[in-house]
C-alpha positions, -999 to +999 in steps of 0.1 A: +003+001-001+012+035-010+015+062+015-002+098+013+037+110+009+048+087-016+016+092-039+028+126-040+064+120-046+054+102-073+032+130-090+054+158-087+082+136-105+054+124-133+047+166-135+089+171-138+086+146-165+062+157-185+074+193-183+110+181-194+090+164-224+068+194-231+102+217-230+121+196-255+091+190-277+088+228-279+129+231-282+128+205-312+094+222-329+117+253-326+147+239-340+129+227-368+108+261-375+142+278-376+159+258-396+133+254-421+130+295-416+165+299-421+160+278-458+133+296-462+155+328-461+181+316-478+155+310-513+149+343-508+177+359-505+193+339-538+191+366-560+176+363-593+192+360-630+179+379-655+189+381-694+187+412-718+159+412-743+176+439-774+146+465-783+174+487-806+209+485-817+229+518-821+262+526-833+291+536-809+324+549-813+346+517-812+378+539-802+359+548-772+371+531-737+335+534-721+343+543-685+309+559-677+276+563-698+243+585-683+213+598-697+205+631-687+172+652-701+171+639-732+208+636-737+236+608-736+268+617-720+296+590-720+330+593-700+361+577-716+392+570-701+427+561-713+458+587-703+461+608-728+426+600-746+403+606-715+375+628-724+339+640-716+314+637-743+280+642-754+266+621-776+237+618-804+218+587-798+207+574-831+238+580-849+265+572-820+280+612-833+302+630-806+282+664-808+303+680-780+338+669-765+360+680-736+391+663-727+411+660-700+450+662-700+470+638-690+478+620-662+436+619-655+421+589-664+384+593-668+364+572-651+328+569-639+301+596-645+270+611-636+242+644-637+229+662-606+211+691-604+225+702-637+260+693-631+281+668-646+304+646-625+334+626-634+358+607-618+393+600-620+414+566-616+441+576-596+445+612-595+419+616-568+401+644-584+363+642-598+358+670-620+323+690-619+313+707-653+281+726-667+256+703-679+248+723-713+284+737-718+310+713-706+324+743-685+344+732-658+330+746-625+354+729-600+371+697-586+365+677-559+388+653-539+381+613-527+401+592-512+415+560-528+407+551-567+375+562-583+358+538-608+319+538-611+299+570-602+261+573-598+235+597-577+203+587-561+187+625-561+204+635-531+240+621-531+265+605-550+277+566-549+309+561-557+328+525-565+364+519-561+369+485-575+363+470-543+332+455-525+322+484-515+298+512-522+304+551-510+278+575-501+291+616-504+270+646-499+270+663-532+278+699-515+305+690-495+318+659-509+322+639-475+320+604-472+283+603-454+279+560-451+291+533-471+277+491-475+296+462-487+280+444-514+270+406-508+257+378-529+243+360-498+274+361-478+302+361-500+312+395-508+311+408-547+347+428-554+357+449-591+324+468-586+326+496-618+302+516-640+267+522-617+237+533-626+203+543-600+175+526-616+139+525-597+157+523-559+185+498-570+223+506-578+235+483-611+269+477-609+290+463-639+313+438-626+350+444-640+364+419-666+323+398-664+296+405-688+271+406-655+255+433-642+248+433-600+211+447-591+216+460-557+196+471-526+215+503-516+198+504-481+216+466-470+244+460-499+223+426-511+225+414-544+190+410-555+196+398-591+223+398-616+215+411-654+236+384-675+248+398-707+271+368-719+267+371-756+256+403-761+284+415-782+291+388-808+329+375-813+329+392-843+328+424-832+349+422-805+385+433-805+408+421-779+407+413-740+397+449-731+369+456-744+346+442-718+309+455-709+309+490-690+284+517-698+248+518-679+226+542-686+190+546-673+162+569-685+138+577-658+110+588-678+105+563-706+119+532-682+150+522-710+181+509-704+211+515-726+245+492-719+276+489-738+312+482-730+349+496-736+356+497-775+322+482-783+311+493-818+274+490-806+251+503-780+223+482-772+187+495-758+181+463-737+148+451-716+154+427-685+135+397-689+133+364-673+164+340-686+152+310-705 
């Protein structure tokens, strides 16, 4: 016969065992949920892949070592590089003809280009100086300094955005030219280096990755690559001249939504649409 105290002890032990089992079960379920949630996040974070649909092809100066491309107020502007051959150009889109040109003296090697508030901003590779021009006349209005190398340049309406060949995008105040923030660009957990020509398109930074034919589509707030635009095969082999003629030019018309791309020494400029790859 069980004594009352023995019965109470047994009931307490049973309650402890039940509590332990429930706790273990809850932890097991939580672990499964976290695992599934993590997998779901990983799937959500995996960038989409897009391909181009060519809308129209335009002529492009095959001697232009394209470093920056921008479309503003109905006009196409281009920055071309190489020491002694660098320039700022206004281009007639339909014909590819250079309508206006301002050459940069050596040793400046021109790089990225953008337009903001009626001014053209142009980077240089290793001079650590950028040039500011009047958009209409190309008159030099001033210069601005920055640390490190200059590669790509764009703007989000309030800030200049610069790449330097690393995985980092830098945000500058367009009045003081001081860095106000920066973000590391990542494909998942992997840094994406060699960020080059930039363009700001509908809230995202499009960044050409140097020596590839891929454009990263980046959330500027987080640095995460949300999608890739794969342009392999856009320029036919017979139109290529050598190892340096790589993709390096992105322009966007906010009014129409049109996107153009070209490359260093490319004889063609392409208007494209972003579509799912087949």
